[in-house]
Backbone bond lengths (Angstrom), bond angles and torsions (degrees), N, CA, C in turn:
res aa  C-N    CA-C-N  psi(-1)  N-CA   C-N-CA  omega(-1)  CA-C   N-CA-C  phi
1 M - - - 1.529 - - 1.601 103.26 -
2 R 1.351 116.66 135.95 1.409 122.38 177.63 1.419 110.75 -76.62
3 A 1.319 120.79 138.34 1.453 126.40 173.41 1.547 110.61 -65.93
4 P 1.311 120.00 134.79 1.430 122.15 176.91 1.545 112.64 -56.89
5 T 1.414 112.47 142.66 1.454 114.60 -172.66 1.551 115.58 -58.60
6 H 1.415 109.58 -40.57 1.476 113.04 -178.82 1.579 112.46 -61.62
7 V 1.302 118.64 -31.82 1.384 123.07 -178.60 1.560 109.64 -69.90
8 V 1.371 114.91 -45.55 1.395 122.77 174.82 1.581 112.89 -57.65
9 V 1.287 112.26 -46.42 1.508 116.88 -179.18 1.526 111.18 -61.94
10 R 1.376 112.60 -40.30 1.458 115.01 -176.76 1.583 108.80 -68.94
11 F 1.285 114.98 -39.13 1.510 118.70 171.86 1.455 113.80 -49.05
12 I 1.371 111.77 -58.14 1.494 120.54 179.56 1.561 111.50 -55.67
13 D 1.336 117.89 -41.85 1.479 120.85 -179.86 1.592 110.67 -68.51
14 D 1.286 113.63 -32.32 1.430 113.34 179.07 1.511 117.21 -73.18
15 N 1.312 112.52 -21.33 1.521 121.56 179.09 1.434 120.42 -112.29
16 R 1.311 113.45 0.09 1.534 118.70 -171.20 1.542 111.69 -63.48
17 E 1.355 117.09 -39.52 1.469 120.95 -175.69 1.502 108.24 -63.31
18 E 1.324 118.70 -32.73 1.473 118.75 -172.73 1.549 110.20 -89.85
19 F 1.365 116.49 -35.03 1.483 115.42 -173.45 1.606 111.47 -117.74
20 G 1.286 118.13 -19.65 1.492 120.62 -174.05 1.511 112.74 90.89
21 V 1.308 117.97 148.50 1.409 124.79 -179.15 1.551 113.95 -58.03
22 E 1.320 111.53 -61.13 1.498 113.29 -174.51 1.565 115.42 -64.23
23 P 1.267 124.00 -35.61 1.418 125.29 175.03 1.596 109.77 -60.45
24 I 1.268 118.21 -43.09 1.565 125.28 175.49 1.463 108.08 -62.62
25 I 1.292 123.35 -40.49 1.511 123.41 -176.84 1.495 107.17 -73.22
26 R 1.334 120.40 -38.44 1.372 121.87 177.41 1.598 114.31 -63.32
27 A 1.401 113.30 -38.28 1.402 118.74 -179.47 1.519 108.93 -71.98
28 L 1.335 118.82 -27.97 1.455 119.99 179.76 1.485 116.18 -85.57
29 S 1.340 117.35 -3.53 1.440 125.17 -172.41 1.607 107.37 -66.21
30 A 1.303 118.36 -28.93 1.427 121.68 -177.08 1.500 112.08 -93.85
31 T 1.295 120.01 10.86 1.453 125.62 179.66 1.477 115.14 -119.75
32 N 1.276 117.73 179.95 1.498 120.88 -176.76 1.533 105.86 -86.16
33 A 1.342 119.21 7.34 1.417 122.26 174.34 1.551 113.32 -109.65
34 K 1.339 117.33 17.71 1.435 119.38 -179.78 1.555 111.49 -66.77
35 I 1.431 104.97 146.79 1.524 110.04 -173.79 1.570 102.03 -152.08
36 A 1.337 115.01 144.88 1.393 120.98 -179.85 1.624 109.36 -79.87
37 L 1.284 115.40 149.77 1.414 120.58 -178.38 1.510 110.85 -61.60
38 S 1.329 116.52 -37.80 1.470 121.09 177.49 1.505 109.15 -66.61
39 T 1.351 118.56 -41.53 1.471 119.07 -174.88 1.576 106.55 -69.49
40 Y 1.298 118.79 -33.12 1.501 117.30 178.43 1.584 109.88 -66.98
41 Y 1.308 118.41 -44.60 1.452 118.03 -178.56 1.569 110.06 -72.94
42 A 1.312 119.64 -30.18 1.476 119.52 176.21 1.541 108.91 -67.68
43 Y 1.261 118.81 -37.94 1.469 124.48 179.60 1.549 106.52 -65.49
44 K 1.301 118.56 -41.53 1.413 122.05 -174.90 1.573 110.59 -74.23
45 S 1.334 118.31 -21.89 1.475 119.30 177.40 1.458 114.56 -85.80
46 R 1.351 116.98 -13.68 1.519 116.18 177.12 1.574 108.62 -70.79
47 P 1.324 113.13 150.75 1.411 122.96 175.96 1.577 107.33 -65.32
48 E 1.314 120.05 140.23 1.451 121.81 -176.79 1.490 107.54 -72.29
49 S 1.322 117.96 130.87 1.472 124.25 179.83 1.557 111.12 -67.29
50 S 1.280 116.91 160.17 1.387 121.15 179.98 1.487 111.56 -67.98
51 R 1.416 122.52 -31.95 1.413 122.28 175.52 1.555 110.44 -68.39
52 S 1.395 113.62 -38.60 1.498 116.47 178.94 1.594 110.14 -63.90
53 I 1.271 117.99 -41.41 1.412 121.62 176.61 1.567 111.12 -60.63
54 R 1.294 117.98 -46.81 1.423 123.09 -178.68 1.500 109.22 -63.69
55 D 1.419 113.91 -44.30 1.533 116.31 -178.96 1.528 109.15 -60.94
56 R 1.304 116.37 -43.87 1.498 118.38 179.46 1.508 111.77 -59.69
57 Q 1.324 116.47 -42.07 1.481 117.16 179.84 1.561 110.47 -67.52
58 L 1.268 116.23 -41.90 1.395 119.77 177.64 1.550 113.39 -61.31
59 R 1.315 112.49 -44.79 1.497 113.24 177.02 1.361 114.79 -59.33
60 K 1.337 119.82 -35.06 1.422 124.64 -179.75 1.500 107.71 -70.15
61 A 1.319 120.65 -39.06 1.438 123.23 -179.35 1.473 110.83 -69.55
62 L 1.331 118.80 -43.73 1.471 123.98 175.82 1.559 111.99 -59.24
63 R 1.331 116.60 -43.94 1.496 121.85 -179.25 1.514 107.85 -65.66
64 A 1.317 119.41 -33.12 1.491 118.95 -176.87 1.511 109.01 -76.08
65 I 1.321 117.01 -38.58 1.462 119.24 177.76 1.522 108.70 -68.49
66 Y 1.293 124.17 -39.30 1.391 128.00 -179.25 1.605 111.53 -69.30
67 D 1.328 118.02 -39.29 1.457 121.10 178.76 1.532 109.48 -74.90
68 D 1.336 119.78 -30.19 1.435 123.91 177.25 1.488 117.36 -77.80
69 N 1.313 113.05 -4.31 1.513 118.08 179.57 1.524 113.50 -127.31
70 Y 1.272 116.93 51.90 1.439 125.88 173.19 1.505 108.01 65.46
71 S 1.309 122.76 17.41 1.395 125.39 -175.85 1.538 115.04 47.55
72 C 1.303 112.93 43.48 1.487 116.60 -173.74 1.558 113.24 -124.08
73 Y 1.294 116.65 -10.53 1.493 116.05 178.53 1.557 115.63 -65.89
74 G 1.331 116.87 132.45 1.424 118.92 170.54 1.514 111.60 -91.78
75 A 1.349 115.66 -162.33 1.430 119.78 -173.55 1.476 114.02 -63.63
76 R 1.370 120.50 -42.81 1.395 123.86 -178.28 1.607 113.71 -59.40
77 K 1.381 113.42 -49.01 1.435 117.61 -178.02 1.563 113.39 -74.45
78 L 1.279 116.45 -32.20 1.489 118.96 173.36 1.590 110.50 -66.19
79 W 1.312 112.82 -43.88 1.511 116.70 178.38 1.454 110.66 -63.17
80 A 1.316 122.75 -42.04 1.432 124.81 -178.40 1.540 108.21 -68.95
81 E 1.347 118.78 -42.22 1.433 122.30 -174.18 1.602 111.30 -65.27
82 V 1.366 114.57 -48.20 1.454 120.47 -179.61 1.516 110.77 -64.69
83 N 1.275 122.20 -36.30 1.425 123.97 179.27 1.530 107.30 -74.14
84 R 1.330 119.98 -36.34 1.446 120.51 178.86 1.544 109.25 -64.00
85 R 1.235 120.32 -39.11 1.514 122.91 176.22 1.466 110.28 -67.41
86 G 1.331 121.99 -31.03 1.454 121.22 169.28 1.517 115.14 77.58
87 D 1.396 119.68 7.56 1.417 120.48 -178.98 1.487 116.00 -66.38
88 F 1.366 116.98 -21.95 1.447 120.00 -173.63 1.513 109.14 -125.29
89 G 1.380 116.28 24.71 1.470 116.90 -177.90 1.505 109.14 70.63
90 H 1.355 121.23 -156.70 1.446 122.58 -177.15 1.604 107.18 -97.53
91 L 1.222 114.03 121.19 1.468 120.75 -178.61 1.507 110.64 -95.66
92 A 1.299 119.88 140.45 1.445 120.86 171.21 1.559 111.36 -72.98
93 R 1.326 117.79 147.26 1.449 116.77 -177.66 1.509 111.14 -62.23
94 C 1.328 121.26 -36.67 1.426 122.95 -179.84 1.533 110.56 -60.21
95 T 1.257 116.13 -32.85 1.559 118.82 176.60 1.566 111.17 -61.26
96 V 1.348 109.85 -46.61 1.428 115.83 176.82 1.598 115.99 -59.42
97 E 1.297 109.93 -42.53 1.450 116.98 -179.64 1.542 108.96 -64.79
98 R 1.321 117.27 -43.91 1.388 119.14 178.34 1.503 116.44 -60.66
99 L 1.323 114.46 -44.06 1.469 118.84 176.95 1.568 114.72 -68.50
100 M 1.391 113.44 -31.53 1.423 119.69 175.56 1.459 109.23 -59.95
101 A 1.363 118.11 -45.23 1.479 125.72 -175.31 1.594 105.62 -61.81
102 L 1.306 114.45 -47.18 1.539 115.65 -175.50 1.477 107.83 -68.53
103 E 1.357 123.30 -31.75 1.451 124.60 178.24 1.430 111.86 -79.86
104 G 1.337 120.53 -15.50 1.469 120.82 -175.55 1.544 114.87 74.74
105 I 1.333 112.49 36.78 1.504 120.02 179.80 1.483 107.30 -101.22
106 R 1.353 113.37 131.56 1.515 120.93 178.64 1.554 105.11 -135.49
107 G 1.373 111.66 144.88 1.461 117.85 175.00 1.459 112.75 -76.46
108 I 1.295 117.01 160.94 1.470 122.44 176.17 1.511 112.86 -73.64
109 R 1.325 118.96 134.63 1.496 122.09 173.65 1.511 110.32 -102.12
110 R 1.285 114.90 136.10 1.413 119.76 -176.81 1.568 109.33 -85.87
111 R 1.326 115.08 149.45 1.524 120.40 170.17 1.442 112.46 -90.87
112 K 1.322 114.55 160.95 1.530 115.92 177.60 1.591 107.35 -68.98
113 K 1.280 113.88 143.56 1.484 119.64 -179.37 1.488 115.62 -84.98
114 K 1.230 116.40 133.77 1.534 120.32 178.31 1.556 105.97 -90.39
115 P 1.386 113.96 154.23 1.416 116.60 174.16 1.547 113.61 -53.68
116 S 1.317 114.74 143.59 1.500 116.40 -172.86 1.457 115.26 -124.75
117 T 1.324 121.51 -12.00 1.529 117.36 175.45 1.579 105.97 -129.85
118 R 1.328 108.90 164.69 1.464 120.56 174.35 1.551 108.35 -89.90
119 S 1.298 118.63 123.10 1.495 120.57 178.21 1.460 115.81 -71.05
120 A 1.313 113.62 139.46 1.488 118.76 174.62 1.517 109.06 -83.57
121 A 1.313 115.41 158.71 1.443 116.27 172.97 1.547 115.33 -53.98
122 P 1.312 115.14 147.15 1.575 116.87 -171.35 1.560 110.45 -73.26
123 D 1.270 119.67 -15.47 1.395 118.68 179.89 1.547 116.69 -59.74
124 N 1.314 116.57 139.27 1.458 122.73 175.72 1.507 113.13 56.39
125 C 1.400 119.70 29.82 1.388 122.70 174.50 1.622 106.92 -85.70
126 P 1.302 113.36 153.84 1.467 115.65 172.55 1.580 107.89 -70.31
127 V 1.383 114.31 155.41 1.417 116.35 -179.35 1.494 108.57 -78.37
128 D 1.364 111.14 169.43 1.439 119.42 -178.27 1.579 109.50 -86.16
129 L 1.308 113.92 107.02 1.517 117.30 -176.48 1.544 110.83 -91.48
130 V 1.308 116.98 -5.75 1.444 118.75 -174.78 1.511 111.03 -100.92
131 E 1.456 118.18 -39.85 1.418 123.55 172.93 1.584 109.25 51.34
132 R 1.361 110.86 47.05 1.493 118.78 174.45 1.543 116.70 66.21
133 D 1.206 116.13 8.40 1.511 121.33 175.27 1.439 107.78 -104.15
134 F 1.343 119.59 100.59 1.467 125.15 179.47 1.548 115.77 -95.79
135 C 1.323 113.06 8.91 1.478 118.52 -176.65 1.563 106.50 -81.76
136 V 1.363 112.69 126.44 1.496 121.99 175.83 1.432 106.77 -140.34
137 D 1.326 121.36 157.91 1.406 127.23 -172.18 1.474 114.21 -105.47
138 A 1.357 119.59 0.95 1.501 123.39 -179.32 1.425 108.89 -153.93
139 P 1.410 114.03 155.29 1.530 117.58 176.13 1.566 108.46 -69.33
140 N 1.278 116.39 161.87 1.475 124.96 177.71 1.468 113.33 63.80
141 R 1.355 118.20 26.96 1.467 121.05 175.96 1.545 106.93 -104.78
142 L 1.364 116.49 -37.09 1.465 121.17 -177.24 1.491 111.43 -143.13
143 W 1.339 122.75 117.88 1.438 127.38 170.56 1.533 107.48 -106.42
144 V 1.334 113.86 142.42 1.517 119.95 172.78 1.418 107.26 -122.85
145 A 1.488 115.07 144.60 1.407 120.37 -173.76 1.551 109.18 -138.51
146 D 1.375 114.45 148.65 1.381 118.87 176.61 1.575 108.85 -157.21
147 I 1.257 116.32 175.85 1.527 126.48 179.33 1.521 110.41 -130.05
148 T 1.295 114.34 138.68 1.499 116.78 175.68 1.470 109.59 -133.99
149 Y 1.344 119.51 160.56 1.409 130.56 -173.62 1.550 107.85 -97.00
150 I 1.343 115.29 142.20 1.511 119.48 170.39 1.445 111.41 -133.64
151 P 1.309 119.58 122.87 1.543 125.02 178.26 1.526 109.65 -76.16
152 T 1.263 119.86 138.03 1.398 130.35 171.55 1.475 110.94 -130.40
153 R 1.459 117.77 168.86 1.441 118.41 -179.22 1.580 111.14 -68.23
154 V 1.344 118.65 -16.32 1.449 115.13 -178.60 1.521 108.43 -117.33
155 G 1.333 118.39 25.04 1.498 121.41 173.85 1.520 110.91 121.49
156 W 1.318 111.78 -176.76 1.477 121.53 -178.64 1.497 111.06 -75.70
157 V 1.297 112.94 144.38 1.512 120.13 165.38 1.533 103.75 -129.55
158 Y 1.354 116.03 165.66 1.456 120.02 -168.86 1.549 107.27 -135.47
159 A 1.329 109.99 143.22 1.479 115.50 -177.61 1.593 106.48 -120.32
160 S 1.273 113.58 134.58 1.547 121.48 174.92 1.479 110.85 -117.62
161 F 1.372 119.14 129.79 1.403 125.05 -176.26 1.586 110.87 -121.88
162 V 1.285 118.10 146.22 1.423 122.68 170.24 1.545 106.06 -125.14
163 L 1.340 118.07 125.14 1.408 120.58 -168.41 1.529 109.20 -127.59
164 D 1.385 114.43 130.79 1.503 118.33 176.89 1.571 108.08 -79.88
165 A 1.387 113.72 120.55 1.461 119.04 -177.31 1.509 118.92 -63.99
166 C 1.314 114.65 -21.38 1.473 121.79 178.47 1.413 114.03 -79.92
167 T 1.333 118.44 -50.39 1.481 127.84 -172.36 1.490 110.47 -97.11
168 R 1.395 121.89 -19.12 1.401 126.07 -176.40 1.632 106.69 68.06
169 E 1.284 116.64 22.28 1.477 116.04 179.83 1.579 107.28 -90.91
170 I 1.328 109.05 135.38 1.539 116.45 168.71 1.426 113.12 -71.15
171 V 1.323 119.15 100.31 1.499 122.79 -172.58 1.498 111.25 -90.50
172 G 1.334 117.98 -12.15 1.491 121.82 174.79 1.480 112.81 -160.97
173 W 1.342 115.51 143.04 1.479 118.76 176.11 1.474 108.43 -155.19
174 Q 1.368 113.78 164.68 1.443 122.93 175.53 1.522 110.18 -157.82
175 I 1.378 115.63 148.93 1.370 123.94 175.33 1.546 112.06 -125.78
176 T 1.342 119.44 122.86 1.427 119.40 -178.04 1.580 106.75 -139.83
177 N 1.376 116.06 176.28 1.446 120.67 174.70 1.496 114.15 -104.81
178 H 1.418 114.41 22.26 1.503 119.15 179.12 1.509 109.51 -143.03
179 M 1.311 115.88 171.65 1.494 119.89 -177.59 1.476 109.85 -120.51
180 R 1.381 115.46 30.01 1.416 119.12 177.01 1.577 110.93 -70.85
181 P 1.355 116.80 163.41 1.461 116.44 -174.57 1.517 108.85 -61.71
182 S 1.287 122.10 -26.75 1.536 120.94 178.17 1.459 112.99 -57.34
183 L 1.353 122.34 -24.30 1.452 120.13 177.42 1.505 111.48 -64.23
184 A 1.255 119.28 -47.40 1.443 123.66 176.25 1.573 112.09 -70.32
185 K 1.297 116.07 -37.21 1.428 121.29 -178.90 1.559 112.67 -63.22
186 D 1.351 111.28 -44.95 1.507 117.24 -178.21 1.567 109.10 -59.54
187 A 1.415 114.30 -43.31 1.451 112.97 179.66 1.577 115.26 -65.55
188 L 1.333 111.63 -33.02 1.485 117.25 179.00 1.533 108.61 -67.65
189 E 1.310 115.86 -43.55 1.472 118.32 -177.10 1.561 111.42 -67.67
190 M 1.280 117.27 -33.70 1.500 121.99 172.61 1.572 107.65 -55.72
191 A 1.397 112.70 -49.45 1.523 114.06 -176.86 1.468 113.13 -64.22
192 L 1.398 113.19 -45.40 1.505 115.07 177.47 1.525 116.59 -58.49
193 S 1.352 112.98 -44.29 1.466 118.87 -177.66 1.527 112.32 -62.37
194 A 1.412 114.27 -39.90 1.443 118.53 176.26 1.488 113.82 -59.44
195 R 1.319 117.21 -38.78 1.459 122.09 -176.10 1.471 108.83 -75.24
196 V 1.347 120.37 -37.30 1.410 122.06 171.52 1.592 117.50 -57.04
197 R 1.372 111.79 -46.65 1.431 120.19 174.63 1.511 111.57 -59.72
198 A 1.315 115.28 -37.89 1.546 116.53 -177.85 1.552 110.67 -83.94
199 G 1.324 115.85 -0.04 1.410 122.41 174.93 1.569 112.98 69.35
200 E 1.359 114.26 35.92 1.458 124.01 -177.85 1.612 107.48 -103.82
201 D 1.296 112.19 137.58 1.410 118.43 179.23 1.602 114.34 -87.68
202 V 1.324 116.36 119.95 1.470 118.53 -177.52 1.554 110.08 -105.59
203 S 1.289 117.41 3.08 1.560 114.88 -178.59 1.549 107.63 -69.85
204 G 1.373 107.73 135.82 1.531 117.56 -174.48 1.543 113.30 86.43
205 L 1.325 119.07 -2.12 1.387 121.89 171.95 1.482 113.68 -66.90
206 I 1.370 116.85 140.99 1.465 121.18 -175.99 1.610 104.23 -98.97
207 H 1.312 111.98 128.95 1.535 120.03 174.31 1.467 106.22 -108.86
208 H 1.378 114.63 117.81 1.435 123.49 -176.08 1.560 110.67 -108.99
209 S 1.217 115.68 132.11 1.535 120.93 175.36 1.463 111.94 -144.52
210 D 1.360 117.75 179.64 1.413 122.83 168.74 1.536 108.99 -82.46
211 R 1.309 117.57 -169.81 1.500 118.97 -178.73 1.536 109.40 -95.44
212 G 1.293 118.82 27.32 1.427 118.25 174.58 1.561 113.01 -54.36
213 V 1.353 117.32 153.61 1.418 121.48 -172.47 1.554 106.78 -71.66
214 Q 1.313 118.17 -27.24 1.477 119.16 179.07 1.507 112.58 -65.17
215 Y 1.324 117.94 -34.87 1.498 118.88 177.64 1.486 110.35 -84.94
216 R 1.217 122.59 -15.37 1.520 122.62 179.30 1.484 110.99 -96.17
217 S 1.257 118.80 2.40 1.476 121.57 -179.71 1.515 110.24 -70.49
218 V 1.362 111.48 153.99 1.416 117.78 178.16 1.565 117.33 -59.86
219 V 1.326 112.49 -39.01 1.490 117.92 -179.35 1.432 111.88 -70.19
220 Y 1.404 118.50 -33.31 1.362 117.43 177.90 1.621 113.03 -72.15
221 G 1.367 111.17 -39.33 1.445 114.15 176.43 1.528 113.45 -59.26
222 E 1.311 115.14 -35.84 1.551 120.18 -175.71 1.450 104.65 -74.01
223 T 1.353 122.20 -36.26 1.501 116.49 178.20 1.509 111.89 -67.67
224 L 1.224 119.95 -37.40 1.509 123.18 171.22 1.535 111.86 -53.73
225 A 1.370 109.71 -55.76 1.427 114.04 -177.01 1.433 118.23 -59.83
226 Q 1.428 118.71 -34.69 1.433 122.93 179.32 1.528 112.90 -66.59
227 S 1.287 117.59 -20.92 1.480 122.46 174.63 1.469 113.41 -106.61
228 Q 1.399 118.70 12.15 1.414 126.56 174.90 1.565 108.49 57.11
229 V 1.271 115.72 38.51 1.432 123.45 176.45 1.571 107.71 -95.30
230 I 1.327 119.68 132.14 1.447 123.98 -179.54 1.466 117.04 -89.50
231 A 1.295 118.26 124.71 1.399 121.07 -174.44 1.618 111.94 -81.87
232 S 1.222 117.98 147.04 1.485 123.76 178.52 1.507 105.98 -148.98
233 V 1.325 115.86 136.61 1.472 121.95 177.70 1.500 109.36 -127.77
234 G 1.402 112.69 153.01 1.451 118.46 175.79 1.520 110.87 -87.30
235 S 1.330 115.34 174.52 1.476 122.22 179.10 1.473 109.40 -68.42
236 R 1.231 120.37 149.05 1.433 130.99 -170.70 1.581 110.02 -63.38
237 G 1.286 119.90 123.10 1.335 122.66 172.51 1.516 115.37 81.72
238 D 1.333 117.05 1.91 1.526 119.17 -171.69 1.502 104.08 -109.62
239 S 1.342 113.94 110.33 1.480 121.28 -177.09 1.528 113.52 -66.73
240 Y 1.380 116.05 -26.88 1.344 121.49 -173.35 1.584 107.35 -70.12
241 D 1.256 122.37 -25.03 1.493 124.87 179.26 1.457 111.22 -73.22
242 N 1.330 119.35 -5.93 1.505 119.37 176.93 1.545 103.91 -139.91
243 A 1.335 115.56 41.51 1.478 120.26 -171.93 1.505 113.01 -65.08
244 M 1.301 119.54 -32.51 1.534 119.22 -176.38 1.502 107.75 -71.01
245 A 1.350 118.16 -47.92 1.455 116.15 177.11 1.466 117.95 -62.54
246 E 1.402 117.68 -36.19 1.448 119.63 173.77 1.494 113.25 -68.14
247 A 1.304 115.63 -29.83 1.501 116.90 177.03 1.527 110.87 -65.52
248 L 1.335 116.13 -35.75 1.488 119.00 178.99 1.524 106.60 -69.84
249 N 1.263 120.69 -40.00 1.507 120.23 177.17 1.551 107.72 -59.38
250 S 1.294 116.79 -42.68 1.474 115.21 -179.85 1.489 114.87 -65.46
251 V 1.373 118.25 -36.49 1.437 120.13 175.00 1.481 113.79 -69.30
252 F 1.393 119.55 -33.72 1.453 124.18 172.30 1.491 112.65 -59.62
253 K 1.296 113.87 -43.06 1.549 119.20 179.51 1.399 110.49 -68.64
254 A 1.343 119.45 -47.85 1.404 120.86 -170.70 1.596 109.52 -70.67
255 E 1.295 118.15 -41.93 1.493 125.67 -173.42 1.548 112.09 -78.30
256 L 1.333 118.29 -23.51 1.409 121.30 -171.18 1.497 113.70 -134.47
257 I 1.287 115.37 -62.18 1.499 121.39 -164.33 1.558 111.44 -70.72
258 D 1.281 116.69 -45.38 1.499 120.35 -174.87 1.463 116.11 -74.46
259 R 1.361 118.01 -1.59 1.441 117.82 -169.58 1.583 107.66 -100.72
260 R 1.297 123.21 4.78 1.351 122.49 -179.70 1.559 108.38 -158.31
261 T 1.353 118.42 172.76 1.419 125.73 174.21 1.574 105.70 -99.30
262 W 1.310 112.61 136.10 1.520 114.03 -174.38 1.524 105.94 -110.52
263 P 1.392 115.57 129.71 1.447 123.15 177.87 1.460 115.06 -62.41
264 G 1.413 117.51 -42.20 1.437 119.38 -172.54 1.563 110.85 -173.00
265 L 1.339 112.23 -170.72 1.443 117.60 -175.50 1.578 113.53 -62.44
266 R 1.210 115.16 -42.75 1.541 121.39 -174.28 1.528 106.16 -61.54
267 D 1.277 116.91 -44.97 1.452 117.98 -176.84 1.584 109.61 -60.30
268 V 1.267 114.58 -51.00 1.468 117.53 177.34 1.539 114.84 -57.80
269 L 1.334 112.12 -41.07 1.504 113.70 177.81 1.431 114.80 -61.09
270 V 1.390 119.97 -45.46 1.399 124.42 179.83 1.548 112.25 -62.65
271 A 1.279 112.02 -49.32 1.472 116.50 178.26 1.538 113.24 -61.84
272 T 1.318 116.65 -41.79 1.528 117.06 179.57 1.508 109.20 -65.18
273 S 1.299 120.92 -37.70 1.440 122.63 177.68 1.546 110.85 -56.46
274 T 1.290 115.51 -50.55 1.491 119.74 175.32 1.440 116.69 -57.77
275 W 1.465 116.44 -43.11 1.409 125.15 -177.45 1.620 108.74 -66.07
276 V 1.289 115.07 -48.93 1.521 119.31 176.39 1.431 110.30 -56.89
277 G 1.369 125.10 -37.78 1.403 123.31 -178.51 1.574 107.66 -68.62
278 W 1.326 118.84 -41.98 1.454 124.83 176.16 1.564 110.44 -61.85
279 Y 1.353 112.09 -46.46 1.504 113.49 -174.69 1.580 109.60 -65.53
280 N 1.261 115.52 -41.97 1.535 113.54 -178.95 1.519 113.20 -71.92
281 N 1.334 117.57 -38.10 1.518 119.08 -170.26 1.501 113.18 -95.39
282 R 1.312 119.67 -23.05 1.483 119.60 -168.45 1.572 113.56 -128.61
283 R 1.292 114.72 -35.35 1.458 115.57 -173.12 1.500 114.34 -69.10
284 V 1.315 119.96 121.66 1.390 123.40 -174.45 1.550 108.63 -84.85
285 H 1.404 112.81 149.51 1.457 123.36 -178.78 1.524 111.72 -123.80
286 S 1.214 116.64 132.43 1.459 121.47 178.33 1.592 111.41 -63.78
287 A 1.324 113.00 -31.00 1.525 117.50 179.51 1.548 109.89 -74.81
288 L 1.245 119.74 -13.57 1.466 126.90 179.27 1.486 112.53 -105.82
289 A 1.372 117.16 19.76 1.512 122.11 -168.46 1.433 112.51 49.50
290 Y 1.283 117.95 44.46 1.496 128.69 169.49 1.485 106.90 64.02
291 R 1.346 116.96 43.33 1.451 119.52 173.16 1.648 100.99 -115.84
292 S 1.451 113.84 164.73 1.383 118.38 177.08 1.557 108.35 -83.24
293 P 1.374 119.07 164.02 1.422 116.76 179.86 1.582 113.44 -62.65
294 C 1.259 115.03 -37.45 1.555 117.16 -179.12 1.585 106.54 -68.42
295 E 1.282 123.27 -37.68 1.504 125.05 172.53 1.467 110.64 -55.56
296 A 1.359 114.90 -47.06 1.467 117.57 -175.78 1.565 113.54 -70.08
297 H 1.276 116.37 -34.38 1.435 124.07 172.96 1.533 110.22 -65.37
298 Q 1.244 119.21 -45.94 1.485 125.29 -175.10 1.562 108.86 -66.99
299 E 1.349 110.81 -43.14 1.536 112.22 178.70 1.481 112.42 -69.10
300 Y 1.348 121.59 -33.52 1.325 123.19 175.52 1.505 114.26 -62.46
301 T 1.403 113.05 -43.45 1.495 121.12 -178.14 1.547 106.51 -68.14
302 A 1.316 117.41 -39.96 1.454 118.02 -177.06 1.571 111.66 -70.14
303 A 1.277 118.33 -36.80 1.419 125.14 179.09 1.538 111.48 -63.53
304 N 1.375 112.39 -41.20 1.496 116.64 -175.47 1.559 111.12 -84.14
305 T 1.321 114.38 -21.04 1.465 116.24 174.12 1.477 110.73 -71.49
306 Q 1.323 120.43 -40.61 1.422 126.58 178.62 1.520 108.33 -67.61
307 A 1.355 119.92 -38.74 1.421 119.87 -177.91 1.578 110.76 -68.38
308 A 1.329 114.83 -34.74 1.491 119.53 176.79 1.440 112.36 -67.83
């Protein structure tokens, strides 16, 4: 099948400064993208069509959105975001997919997650109050927590996250070079302190985790109890029982960690701080009707303030 003329012309234009027009055309003569020199110049002399102009503008807009969001958005998120901005009216998803292909844009693919915490003995563990149902209708009803490993040039570091199941907001996090209980406790205390400063009540909130020893430690249990937060744990060794928290770890790895080599703890810490800010304030989620976690939280708060 012959390559479309406009695709061949664009390829030549993209490479003409380095190789020259005629050498490229000679090289293409033995392929399905061959084109006559006269055809190339005739095509270039035509006035640009309105569709071509619009496609060029759209490609520039899609590239800007993609580059501005950790180069990780796929077709669904790019389609939702460009339509949300409204600069080009309502675009069909197939249009976005076509232009993404021309621009060489691809979404990030996640890798399968490896187990990340050592399980405590099953004795005296809180019951599973979630039972794989992470659907809640308000913030501060259910938080999920987990820990993941990060390789660096000087050894492993560890990330602990606390996620609000309603808004998908990362409410607390910590990065350290050890797996002591304080890793998880510091992330939890960040989450609790932020809610206190915002004047939000967390009493009765369910905190769900796996059976990692960090979450079953005495100091962690005391921190939960002091804020009247109810502990819940999943079944031992079953990743589905903490699927939402593990999904966040997978996103964190795919969008940030797995894309470069990390010198050490400080580098991971600084990059994670920036990523969490972007994730909470700008990253759109399909489960939130393509809003960011902070937008979802603010809209919930505004709606309930008006109702009151």
